[in-house]
C-alpha angles and dihedrals in degrees: 000000000000125000115246108253090219092061118091138173120007096352093056092046090050093047091048093047092048089049092063093074141042136214131014094329093063088114092064096087091061087066098051108137093016092132093049090048093050093046094043097051091042089056092045092050092051093050093042100051096029094045092048091053091046097046097046094044092048090047096048092041094053092048093049091050092053090070135240095338092051089047090053091050092049091052098044098039099041093123097050091047093053091047092049093047092050092048092050091049093050093049088059090040092051089049087054092047098045100076091049091045089052091048092048092053093047092050090049094052097038119057089189092059093042088055090058096062126236098287097047091041089055091050091048093052093047093046094047102037104018133243092288091064089073093063101043092104095051095107099054093043092047091047088062102032102047098058088040097053095039091052094042098049097042093041087056092051094049092041098051092047091048093047093047089051093049094046092046092050093048090049091050092052092051091049090050087056089057097259120131112229122184120225110277117251111262091214092065091051093048094049092048092048089048092052091052091045090051092050093049092047093048093052094046093048100038098096090051091046089051090051093051092045093051095044098041102026098080117101090234093065108100099166136025089243085079090060098095127103094185141011099266146025091255093056092049090051088050089053091052092050090052090060094066115186089352086076088076096053112140092020094133100064093038091050090055093047097042095045095053093040092050093048091056091045093054092047088060092039093052092045091052091045090052093049091053092046092239107154117196118260091248090067098025 
């Protein structure tokens, strides 16, 4: 089956991909690399959320143990400490994600590798290209993920504290007026804070997501080492700045997807945190 020359963009890619198989299993190529994607983002989520909790609690704990000066630093520098904790956690999480992301991309662009299965495909990439090949895409992934994660996690902490305070103040006003008001459901506050955090993270990271899409979205890209538009990070940032408002192309659909997904993530995150009796630093 040949791709119609008049087709371009996503339609041409879908037509070409579907043409690589016959029969009822023609949908199978669309799921190449699914296992690598699932495992990669599971690992990334574990390192991201778990690492953030660990880093911020270690930092605040060390400062509070240092005495009055440390307590003052913890109180006055809470936001920078939380941002640094989130960024450090995401650097580790991106390093965990990168090999699986490389493997996914290789399996999606090579039917031979996809046919081997995830384990054998991984062994093939390492034996042919070396272990370092699995980390060649670390910089473009981290450029997108670090600002996204830092903004998402810290915005959620700020959002849930602010919403809880606003709801509590409104409840107190109504009670002073003689009206009995039940405690607001925490689930509603968590989901709302998650939606707002997702929106903020999508806006902050959109230029970096656009860069990664443009550099890695072409069908000719077979490895994340090709995902560079200049030699260094500074040059890539200058390229993004040169785009102006175009750097936010496609923000609408991504905003909708990220906000809903993030809200669900934080519902699970907050539930687990409550089960483990881990209060946020603002209240702890």
